[in-house]
C-alpha positions in Angstrom: 139.2 -80.3 27.8 136.4 -78.4 26.0 137.1 -75.9 23.2 134.5 -73.2 22.6 134.4 -71.1 19.5 132.1 -68.0 19.5 130.7 -66.4 16.4 127.9 -64.3 15.0 128.7 -60.8 16.4 128.5 -57.7 14.3 127.2 -54.2 13.9 123.4 -53.7 14.1 121.0 -50.8 14.5 119.0 -50.4 17.7 115.9 -52.6 17.5 117.6 -55.2 15.3 118.5 -58.8 15.9 121.6 -61.0 16.0 122.2 -64.7 16.7 125.4 -65.7 18.4 126.7 -69.3 18.1 129.1 -71.2 20.4 130.5 -74.4 18.9 131.9 -76.8 21.4 134.4 -79.6 20.8 136.4 -81.9 23.0 134.8 -83.6 26.0 131.1 -84.7 25.8 129.4 -81.4 25.4 126.0 -82.7 26.6 127.0 -82.9 30.2 128.1 -79.3 30.6 126.0 -76.3 31.6 126.4 -73.5 29.1 126.2 -69.8 29.5 126.7 -66.4 27.8 128.5 -63.5 29.3 129.3 -60.0 28.1 131.9 -57.4 28.8 131.5 -53.7 27.8 134.5 -51.4 27.7 135.7 -50.4 31.1 133.2 -52.8 32.8 133.3 -56.2 34.4 132.2 -59.3 32.6 128.5 -59.9 33.4 126.3 -62.9 33.2 123.7 -62.9 30.4 122.0 -66.3 30.1 122.5 -69.9 31.0 121.1 -73.3 30.0 121.7 -76.4 32.0 122.7 -79.7 30.5 119.4 -81.3 31.6 116.1 -80.0 32.9 115.2 -76.6 34.3 114.3 -73.5 32.4 117.1 -71.2 31.1 118.1 -68.3 33.3 118.5 -64.7 32.1 119.9 -61.6 33.5 117.2 -58.9 34.1 118.4 -56.5 31.4 117.9 -59.2 28.7 114.8 -61.0 29.8 112.1 -61.2 27.1 114.6 -60.1 24.5 117.3 -62.8 24.5 116.8 -66.5 24.1 119.4 -69.2 24.8 119.1 -72.6 23.2 121.3 -75.6 22.6 121.5 -78.1 19.8 123.0 -81.3 21.2 123.4 -82.9 17.8 125.5 -79.9 16.6 127.3 -79.4 19.9 126.3 -75.7 19.6 124.7 -73.2 21.9 122.9 -70.1 20.5 121.9 -66.7 21.8 119.2 -65.1 19.9 119.2 -61.4 20.6 116.1 -59.3 19.6 115.2 -55.7 20.2 118.8 -54.8 20.7 119.8 -51.6 22.5 123.0 -49.6 22.4 123.6 -50.7 26.0 123.9 -54.3 24.7 127.1 -53.3 23.0 129.9 -55.6 24.4 132.1 -58.5 23.7 130.0 -61.6 24.2 131.6 -64.8 25.5 130.2 -68.3 25.9 131.3 -70.5 28.8 131.0 -74.1 29.9 131.0 -75.7 33.3 129.7 -78.5 35.3 128.4 -76.4 38.2 126.3 -73.3 38.3 127.5 -71.6 35.2 126.6 -68.2 36.4 129.2 -68.4 39.1 131.6 -71.1 38.1 133.0 -71.4 34.6 135.6 -73.9 33.5 136.0 -73.0 29.8 135.6 -69.8 27.8 135.2 -68.9 24.1 137.4 -66.2 22.6 134.5 -63.7 22.4 132.6 -62.0 19.6 132.0 -58.3 19.4 128.4 -57.0 19.3 127.9 -53.3 18.5 124.5 -51.7 18.5 124.2 -48.3 17.0 121.5 -45.8 18.0 
């Protein structure tokens, strides 16, 4: 069992930045692929970014490419999502996820979510 705790959301003006954190506990965190997803009101939960447990470059959804950066700190069992140049359309609840397969399509564990609100 892996427990994920999301944090770092808040209210920010358009053009601003936020850094989300996802702290993992439980099973060895290092062997899980990690991802961030978001869900805006009335919409489905969408993939945002992913980082594999070993090798390969991170993956990003087109709307966030060149603005968001996903990283992981194995020593702290934490994954981060640095969000720059935020836009009102980035407003959503952001969730981190963990899984042993392609995290964009198969997630085993979820965080509780953290609200990000971008004002225009």
